[in-house]
C-alpha positions, 0 to 999 in steps of 0.5 A: 296962599299958593295958587293951585290947578283945578282939583278934579278927577280921581286918583291924583286928585280929591274929587271922587265921582265914582263914590256916588254911584252904585256901579261905576264904569265911567270914561275915566275909570273904564277907558283910561284905567280899565277899572270897574268900581262896584260900591254895592258889593255887600249885596252879593254875599252874606258871607262878605258881611260876616267877613266885615264883622270878623272879631279879629278884624274888628279888634285890629281896627279898634286897636289901630284907630284907638276907638270903636271902629265901624265900617265906612264902605265896602266896595269891589274893584275889577282891573282889566289887563293894561300896560302901566299908565303914567297917572297919579293913581299908579305912581307913589301917592297917599289916599286923601282920607281921614285916618282909617284902616283898609282891608284888601281881600283878594278874589283872584290869585295875584302872582308876581307878574300880575296887577298889585299894590306896593306899600312902603312900610312905616310911611303911615306915620308920616305927617302930610302937610296941607299941600298933600291934601290938595294933590296926593302924589308923594316922594320918598323925601316927603315921607322921610324915607331913605331910598337906600333903606326902603322896605316895601310890601307887595300885595301878592298872594292867593285868592282869599288872602287879606292885606291890612293897611293905612291908606295915608301911607305911601303906595302905588298900583302896578298894572300889567297885561297878565290877567283880570284882577278882582278884589274887595276893599273894606274900610274901617274908620272911627270918624263921627261924620257918617255922611262919608259912609257909602251905605248899601241897598241892603242896609235895611235888611236885618237878615244880613246885618243884624240889629246890634248897635255894637256891630261894625256894620250897624252905621253902614246898614242904616245909611241911605246909599251915597248914590241915592243921597247925592241924587237930589243933592249933587255934591261939589265936595266929597269929604272934609279934604275937598273943603281944604282949599276953602277955609271958610267951609271948615273954620267956624 
């Protein structure tokens, strides 16, 4: 087996300490990426919970995943103005995740000169080999795309616009000095490993989430928030992907 460098950090790597905190402004995110992550976003508005369970979104997620989908996490991102960095997160890459459908809801207008994501259409069907789950930068050759026939989608729009995409497709972020960019992300999954869900401090509130077991937020609302789960048991591996370098951890 090929030797690999230590797997640490975020964006181009697969350990994600920001997922283990309610609000994250750690040195990597704040000082390097000038970005904030708020994992407990759903506490801010009951309207956000209603968006999560909107019938059109749920039907789309169920159809795409081929099974009943549920919410894995809901989080907010704020990107401060910044020059384009030379980092994996803002170069072409895929997210090291199980199969899921991700929703990006713009909270601020995003014009052409702003900060946005560019997605390469059709690359969600590409097969990623083992090595791509140790490090996630991608090339057009890896995903089988002819550079002369690349079709991309830029997440440019008005506040309230929504984009749906599979995060294992090829994409990259664009930074600029134009304006602050805010967005909410909702992740739908059919994964039976509920430990990957982040949860919320309002998870026990039936006022916000109801009690219907068919509700896509049902599992999410019953989870102890990940940042509390990890408090007494600090993790060394976040998801199934982080155990890939150690086959004994996942081969039974």
